[in-house]
N, C-alpha and C positions, 0 to 999 in steps of 0.2 A: 620565638623571636619577637621582640617588642617592636612597636611601630617606629621607635627612634633609631633602631639599628639600620645603619646605611649599608648600601651594597658593598662598599669597600670593606667594612668590618666583616660582613658575611663571607666574602671571598677569602679574607685573611684567616678567618676562623676555619673555613673549609680547607684551605691549604694546610693549616696546622694539623687539622684532623687527619687529612690524607697522609701527611708525612708521618704522623704518629702511628697511623694504621699500618703503613708499609714497614716502618722500623720495628713494629711489634709483631708483624706477621698477620695483621688484620685488625679490625676494630676491637675484637675481643679474642685475641689469639689464645688458644689453649692447647696444652700438650695432649691431654686425654680428656676432652670434654665429655660430661655425662649427659645423657638425654633421656627424656621421659617417653618419647615415641620415635619411630623411624619411618620415613617415607623416602621414595626416590626423588621426587620433585615437589617442592612447595610453591604454590601459586598464591600470591597476595593480591586480592582484589577479585571481584566477580562480575564486572561489566563485560562488554564484548571482548576486550583484550584478554581478561582473565579467563573467561569462559572458553575462548578459542585456545588459549594456552593449555588449559587443563584437559580439554578434549584431545588436542593434538598429542600431548605427552602421554595420555592414557592409551591412545591407539598405537603409540610406539612401544607399548608394553610396560611403561613406568607405573609404579604405584604412586598416586597423586593425592595430595591434600590441597584443596582450595579453601582459603580462609577469607572471611569478610568481617570487617569490624562493626558494620551496621547490623540492624535487626533483620534486614531482608537483603536478598541478592540483587545485583544489577547496577548499583551506583547510578551515575548520571546517564549511562547508556539506556537505562530502563525508561527514562522520560525523554529520550532524544528521538529524532526522526531516523537517525542512522542511514542517511542517504549514502549510497555505495558506488563510487566511481570504479568501473571495471572495464578493462581492455580485453576484448575477445570473448565476451559473454555470449550465451546462446541468443540473447535478444539482439545483440549487434550483428551476429552472423545471419540471423533470420532477415534482417533489414538490409544486409549487404553493406554495412558501415565499414569503411576502410579506416582503421585506427591502428595505433602501434604503441608499445610501452614508451618509446622515445617521445611520441607526441604528448602523452600524459605527463611525463617527467618534465618536458619543456614547458608545458602549460603551468605546472606547479612552480617551476623556477621563476618564470616571468612574474607570477603573482607574488612570489616571496620577496620581491624587492632585491633580488640578487643576494639574499642572505640564506636561502635554503640550501639543502644538500642534494645536488642533482643526482649523484651516484646512488644515494639512498632512495630517492624518489624513483629512479629507474628500477632498482631492485624491487621496490614495492609494486610498481606498475607491471613488471614481468610476472608477478605472482598473484595478481588480482583474480584472474580467471580460475586459478587453482583454488583460491579461497572461496570464490563463488560456488564452484563445484562441490567443495567440502561442505559448505553450509546447506546447499540444496539437497545433497545426499543425506543430510541429517535432519531434514524436516522443514527447513526454512522455505517459505514461499514468497515469490515476488509478485507485485500487483500488475505486471504487464507493461508498465510504462518504461520508456527509454528516453531520458531527458538530456538536453544540452544546457547545462546551467552556467552561471557566470564564470568566466575564465577558461572554460573548457572549449577546445577547438572542435570537438566531435560529440554527438549524442552518445553518452556512455554511462549515465547515472541510473542505477537501479533503485527501486523503492520496495522495501519489504512489506508484506501484509502485516498490519498491526504495528507498524513503525518499530521502535526499539524494543518495546515490551513484547510484541508478537514474535520478533526474531529471537529474542532471548528465551522466551517460553518454549519455542520449538527446540532450541539447542539443549535447554535444561531437561526437557522431556526425554530427549535422546540420552543425555548423560545419566539419567536415572537407571538406565539399563546396563551401565558399565560398573562392574564389581570392583574395579581398581581405582575408583575415584571417591574420595571422602570430602564432604563439604561441611564447613562449619561457619555459622554466623556468630556474632558477638565474640569474635576472636581477633585481637589486634596485634600486629607485628610491632615489636619494640626494638629489636637489635639483630643485626646480621652477625652470625658467629663464624669464626675462622679457625683453621688448624694452624699448626706451626709452619706449614708450607705456604701460607698466605692464600689458601683456597677456602671458599665458602663451604661450610659443613652443616649449616643449619640456621635456625632462627629462634630467637627468644620471643615468646608471645605471651599474651594474657587472655585466657579463656574466661567466659562469663563477664566479659567487659561490656559496659553500657555507655554509649556515646552521650556526651552532655551537650555542649554548644560549640559551634565553629570558632568562636572568639577565644575560648580558653581551654578547650578540651585537651590539646596536645601538651599544654603546660601544667594543668592542674588535675586532670582526671586520673585517678589511681585505682579505678575499679578493676576487678578481675583477679584471676589466679595465675601466677607466673608458671610457665612451662618452657622447657627447651626441647625443640623438635629437630631431629636430625634430617638432613636432606642429602641422600647419597650421591645425587647427580646434579643438583642445582636448586637455586631459589629464583623465581621469576616474579618481579614486582610489576603489577599491572594496576597500580593504585590511582590512576587518573591525575587530574590537575589540582590546583590550589586556589580556584576562583573564590571559594568561600572564606579564605583566610585574609580578612581585611588588613590586619597588621602587616602581614608578610607582603601582600601585593602593593600596599601603599608605601612600604619602605622602598620598593623597587620603582614604582610609578605613583607619585603622590596624588594625582587627580583620579586614581582608581579607588580611593578610599570610600567614597560614597556611592559608587556605581552598583546597581542592582545585579543580582545573578539568580538564575533558577536552577543552578546545578545542585547535585546531591549535597545535603548539609555536611556530609563527611569529607567534602573536597577541600581539605586543609593541607598545610605544608609539612605535616608530620612525617609522612613517608619520605619526602624529599630530604628532610634533615637526617633521617636514619641512613639514607644512602650516602649522603655527604660524609657522615660520621664513619661510614664504612670505607671511605676513600674515593668515592666516585666523583666525577667532574660534573658540576652543574653548568648549564649554558642557556643563553637567551632568556634569562629571567626577567628582563625589562621589557619584553615583548608582550603583546596582548592581542586578543581577537574578540570582537563584539558580535553579538547576535541580537535578533529581534523576533518578536512573536510572528511577524510575517517574513517571508523570504526577502533577503536584501535585493535579490534580482528583480523583485516585483515592486520595489519602491519607485522604479522608473515610470510606472504608469500613472502615478499620482502627482499632486502638488503639495509641497510642504510649506507650512505657514508658521511664522513666529507669532505667538499670541500677543506678545508685548508690542509689536509694531503692526501686526495684521498683514505682514508682507512676506512674500516668498524670499528665501535667503540662501538657497544652495541649489546645486545640481542634484536632483533626486537619483541620478544614475551613478553616483559615486560608489567606490568600493566600500565594503562594510566598515572598515576602520576609518577611512576618510570621512564617511558620512557621520559616524559616531563622534569623531573628534569635532566636526563642525557643530553638531547638535550640543555636545557638552560645553564647548567654548561659548556658544550662544547663550546657554543657560547661566554661565558664569557672569554674563553681562546684562541679562534681562530680568534679574530677580528670581532665577531658577524656575522660570515658567517653561513647561514642556511643550516643544513644538508639536503640531499635529499635521497629519497628512489627509488629503481629500481625494476621493475616487468617485467615479460614477459607475453604473452597472456595467457599462462596456469595458471599463478598465479592469474591473474585478474579473471579468471573463478572460482576461489575458494572463492571469496568474498561472504559473506552472504547477502549483499545488493547490487545487481548489479545496482540498480537505482542510488545509490550514486556514483558508478564508472562512470556511464554515465553522471551524472551531472558534475563531475569533468572534464571529457573529453570535455564537452561542455562549460566549463568555468562558471558554475553556482553555484560553491560551496564557494563563498565568498573569504575572505582574504587568499591569498596563497593557494587557494583550487583547482587550475587548474592542471590537469595532462596532460602531453604532450607525444606524440608518436614520436619515433625516429627510423629511418631505420637502424642506426648503433650505436654501443657503442661510437665511435669517435664523432659522432654528439651530442650524449647525453652529453658527458663529456665537449664538447665545450660550451654547453648551461649553464652548472653549474660551469664552471671554475675549473674543476678537470683534473688531469693528466690521459689521457686515458690508458697509459701503466700500471700505478700503479693500477687503478681501475680494469683493465682486470686481473691483477695478483690476486687482492683481490677476484674477482668473481670466478676465476678458483679455488682458494683455498677453497672458500665457497662451491662450487659445490662438491669438493672432500670430504669435511666434511659431507655434507648432504648425499652423495652417501654412505658414510661409516656408516651413522646412528647415528653420534654423533658430536655435535658442541663443540669441545674441546676448541675453542677460547672464546666463550661467553655463552655456555651452553643453546642455544636456544632449546625449546621443538621441538620434531619431529612430533607432531600431535596436532591438535586442532579441537574440535567438530567433531571428526570422520574423519577428512581429514588430509592427510599426507603432510608435508613440502617436496617440491621437488626441484631439481636442476633447475637453470634458463637456458633457451636457449639463448646463447649469440650471436647467428647469426642474431637475430632481427626478427621482430621489438621488440623494448624495450619501456617501459613507465617509466616516472619519474615525481616526483613533490617534491617541498621542504616540509619539515616538520616543521611547525611553531605552537607549542602548543598554544591553545586559552584557556583563563580562561572563561569557559562558564557555570560554576555552582559554587555556594558558599554554602558549607555544613553548615556554621554557621547561626545562627538566634535565634529566641526566643524559650526558653524551653517551652514545652507544655505537657499535659497529654494525655491519650489514647483517649480523646474526642476532642482534639484540643484546650483545654482551656489554655490560657496563664498562666504561673506560675510566681508568684510574687518573685522578688529577695529578698525582705525583710523577708518573712516568709515561702517561699516554698509552699504556698497554691494557688489554682486557683484564678485568678482575675475574680470576678463575672461579666459575660456578655461579656468577651473579649476572642476572639478566634484568633488563628494564624495557617494557614495551608499552605502546599506546601513548596516551597523553602524559604519562609519567616520564617519558623520554623527551629529549629536546634536540633541536637542530634541523629537523627535516623541513619544516614549513617556513622558517624565516619570519620576515616582517608581517606576512599575512598568509594564513592558511586558506587555500582554495576550497570552496565549498565541496562537500561530498568526499573529501580526502582524509578525514579523521578515521572513519570506519575502516577503509582499506589499510591504513597504517596500522590500526589496532589488530586487524585480522591477520595480515600478512606477517608482521614481525612477531606476533604471538606464536604463529605456526613455526616460523623459522627458529625462534628462541627455544620453543619446546622440542623441536626436532634435534637441535644442536645439543641441548641438555640431555636428552634421552640417549644420545650417542656417546656421552661421556662414560668413562669407566666408573662403575660404582665404587665408592670409597669405603 
C-alpha cells in the first residue's frame, strides 16, 4: 500500500476483496488443490503468540508447522519485556491479593476509552492463570515480583526472568522435545488457500525467502521458492503488528510517518493485507500506542522540559498516548527539538523496574534510550541546549508546588502505586534523557471472536479454519492498551485458537 492510499480506499478495497472471496469460495478457491506438504495446523509467526499457539496445538496431538519469515525466531517479542498481567497467579495467592477476572477486564475497558471489547477482555482475564501455569510447567521462570502498574487496580503483573528473550528461550527449549512440531525460518506466507466450501485448507508460502527492508519488502521482494502447504485443521496467523510500515501507518495517521520504532524490522502490513484478501475484517487501524525506553508509569517522578523554552510544559503523569501526543505536538512547533526529563537519585529509586533504569544508564535501551548522569544542573542544561537559569527557576517552582501538595500548573497526581511524588534535590547528582515516543504497538488488526477465529468482512461470520491471534488481531484494547496486557492477549488467545483448531475434524 502506498502512502497516498487513504483509509477509505483501503476499506473499499478490503470490502471488494471480501466479497470476491465469499463469492468465489475463498481468496483462492480450488476444487482439488494440490499440495507439496501436509500438516494439521500451520502457525504463521514465532513470537510469544506463535510459540504458544504451536505448543498448544502440538500438545493437542496436532502435527504443527511454525513458520517465520525472518532469519531468526521471536519477532518483536524477543526484544520486549513481556510483562504479564495475571489474575489468580501463585504470586497473588501467596500475598493474599483479592483479584478477579472482572476487575482486570474493567481496568482494561476504562483505559480503552470505551473502545475496547469487554467480553474479550474478560475471556482473556479468565484464562491468564491457565496460561501462566502452562508456561511455568514448560520452563518459564518468573523473577518473584508482583507489580501494580498504571491502570491496574490490583498488583497482578509478573515479570519473566530474562524478559522476552528468556521466556521464549525456555519455551523453545521445551518445543525441541516435541516430535510433532516443525519450525522453519526464511519462510514467508503469501496467500491463504480455500476449498470450494469456503474453508481454509492451506497456505501458499515462499521458502528460502530473505527479508529486505520494511519500506519495500512486501511490494518488491520476490525471493524464495513457492510451495503450497496443506493445513488439515487450520491456519493460525500470529504475525504481530505493522509499526515498521511507515507508508501504511502514515496513510492511517499522518503524524506517525516520522515516529521511531524499535519493533522487529519485519513488522510490516503484509500479513494484514493477506488476511484482508482472504476476506477478513480489519478494524481499529487508525489507533496507535506509544512506548518509551523507560516505563511510562515512572515519568511521573521527574520533570519534563522543552529545550526550546527551557520550561516545563506538561503533566508527567499523563497516559502514554496523551504524553506522546503532547511531546510530538510540541516538537512540531519548537523546531523538532526533543524534550528531556530530569530526575534525581531519590526519584530513580521509585521506578518499578530498576533493571530498565540500569539498562538506560548503560546505554542499552535503544534509540534515544540512554540516561546520563550530571554533577550539576548547569552541566545538564549545557548537554540539552537549555538555559540553566530558566530551568532552575522552573525546578524551584515545581518543588514548591510538590511541597504544597498540589500541581496547580499541570495538575500532576501526587501519588502513584502507593508512592508519593517528591521534590527534586537540585544540588546533584541529576539524571536526564530525551523523551522520544516510539510507535511500538499497533492496536489495529483483524476482527476475531472469543476463540481467535477471523471474522469475515462480508457477513460477520467466522471464516472456517482461519485464526488470528496476538497483535495481528484488533479490537481488544481500543484507544489505549493497558500496560502488561499484550502478553496475556497473545498467550491466551493463542491457546484458545490452537485448541479450537485441534478440535476441528481433519479435512
